[in-house]
Residue, then its C-alpha position, 0 to 999 in steps of 0.5 A: m804722624a798725626t793722630a786721628k780725632p776721637y770725634r767727628a761731626a755727626s748728622l741726623s742720619d746717624l740716629p736710629n730711624n725709629f728714635q723716640l721718647g720710648y728709648l728712655n727707661c723712665e716714665i715721662s708725664l704728659k705735662c713734661k711732654q707738653t712743656g717739652f713740645k713748647y720749648f721746641s716749638e717756641g724756639y727755646l732750644h738752640n745751639v744744638k750740636m752733634l758729634k760721633h765717637v769714631a771708635e765707640q760709634t756713640v752719637n753725642i748731642s748737646a743743646k741749650c734751653h732757655r729758662s721759662q721763668r728766670k729769663n736773665e739766668i744762663p740757659h740749661s745744658v742738655e746732653i744725650d749719648i746714643n749708642g745703637g738703639q739705646i740711650e746711654l746717657s741723658n742729662c740736664s742742668c735743670t732741677a729734674g734733669l738728674s733723672g734724665c726725664c725732664s722737659p728740656y730733654c723732651g723738647l730736644n727729643q721731639g726736635l730731633v724726631q721732627w727734623q728727621m721727618m723733615g729730611l734734614s741732614e743736621p739741626p737748623a741753626e735757628l728757627c725763623c720768625t715765620s716758623l714760630p706760633q707768635q712773636w710774644g712767645k719767642p724767648r729773649g735773645k743773647e742778653i747775658k753779656a759781660v759788663p765792666a765792674p764799675s758799671m755794676i750796681i750792688v744793692k743790699p736785698k731787704m728780706d722784710r720788704k713789704r709792698k706799699p699799701l694803696k692810698n685813697s686819694l678821694i677827698d672827704n668833704r664831711l671833714n671840712t668844718a663850716p665857719q662859726n658865723a655861718i653856724d650862728v646864723l643857722l642856729n638863730v634861724h632855726e630858733d625863730p620861725s619868723k627869722r627863717i622867713r626874713h632870712f629867706i626873703s633877704e636871700q631872694l632879694k639879693r638874688l633878684s637884685h643881682q639878676l635884674s641889675s644886669t637888665q636895668h641898663s638894657s631896656h626901660a621896662g627892665h629898669k621899672l621891673w627892677t625898681l618895683s620888685t626891689w620896693k615890694c621886697i623891702k616893704y614886705s621884709s619891713k613888715l616882718k620885723 
């Protein structure tokens, strides 16, 4: 003779019609409620299952909730036992879940209330992308997978690791030293005022010769101008010596 199973599949109709957060005997903060609503609205809650104990008429609700910070770790496990008009057990694997008043529990509770208001018979398997507020708020999928041992990377953490400082990539031209011959020329020019003039005239003569040399072959007038200017500059510089 086959024995009857102690649990059967439950539906949202097995929950009280006025099911809400007030069923808990503890006080829930506003921040906890807001975070719980974020978990529900952005799809952090998943794999919601409902079972009902045949003999005790207790509805057991279990769900998984993705972590908001440590996204690569396993999700939190949330569990609620409802018997009649009160909650007999509320537990979560998060740090604040021992008290039964945590954000994942608030998210699951608000989800159950919302699904009841929508007239659903059971929790939806997964929220579609159009039901979520934005794509970047959608949690990651099932990325935690088993990998073979040879492909694992084992490294030793460094507790005293420091960030690399920012280095200046600009070049300070003040550190570049001038050639010694250039320094000697400047010192000689600075000592004698007449040397300054001769140095200036010689530099201008070089510049003018370079400019006129490009035009001396183009026209006859340019050739005469270059010859006259060169002769005057040489004559003036010879007088200064």
